[in-house]
C-alpha positions as CSV (number, residue, x, y, z in Angstrom):
1,M,15.9,-14.2,-29.8
2,T,18.8,-13.0,-28.4
3,D,20.4,-14.4,-25.2
4,P,19.7,-12.8,-21.7
5,P,22.3,-10.0,-20.5
6,P,25.1,-11.7,-18.5
7,E,23.4,-10.1,-15.3
8,D,20.1,-11.7,-16.2
9,E,22.5,-15.7,-16.0
10,L,23.7,-14.6,-12.9
11,I,20.6,-14.1,-10.8
12,R,19.4,-17.3,-12.8
13,A,22.3,-18.8,-11.2
14,R,22.0,-17.6,-7.5
15,Q,17.9,-18.2,-7.5
16,R,18.9,-22.2,-8.6
17,S,21.8,-22.2,-6.0
18,G,19.3,-20.9,-3.6
19,A,16.1,-23.1,-4.7
20,R,18.4,-26.0,-4.1
21,A,19.8,-25.3,-0.9
22,T,16.1,-24.8,0.3
23,A,15.0,-28.3,-1.1
24,I,17.8,-29.9,0.6
25,L,17.3,-28.1,4.2
26,L,13.3,-29.2,3.7
27,I,14.2,-32.7,3.0
28,L,16.4,-32.9,5.9
29,F,14.0,-31.7,8.1
30,V,11.7,-34.2,6.8
31,I,13.7,-36.9,7.8
32,L,14.5,-35.3,10.7
33,V,11.1,-35.4,11.8
34,F,10.4,-38.9,10.3
35,A,13.5,-40.1,12.8
36,I,12.1,-38.3,15.7
37,T,8.4,-40.0,15.2
38,L,10.0,-43.4,14.8
39,A,12.4,-42.9,18.2
40,K,9.2,-41.7,20.1
41,L,7.2,-44.6,18.9
42,T,9.6,-47.6,19.7
43,V,10.1,-46.1,22.8
44,N,6.3,-46.2,24.0
45,R,7.0,-50.5,23.1
């Protein structure tokens, strides 16, 4: 087997960093929705 060309490695690295950023944003969004839900539940009591 041969190693992939350096350009492929750069593309893969960019894809990984983009996927990581997307995952972090998704997690932050879920936390935000959860916090808003908790806030609305505590206001009604």
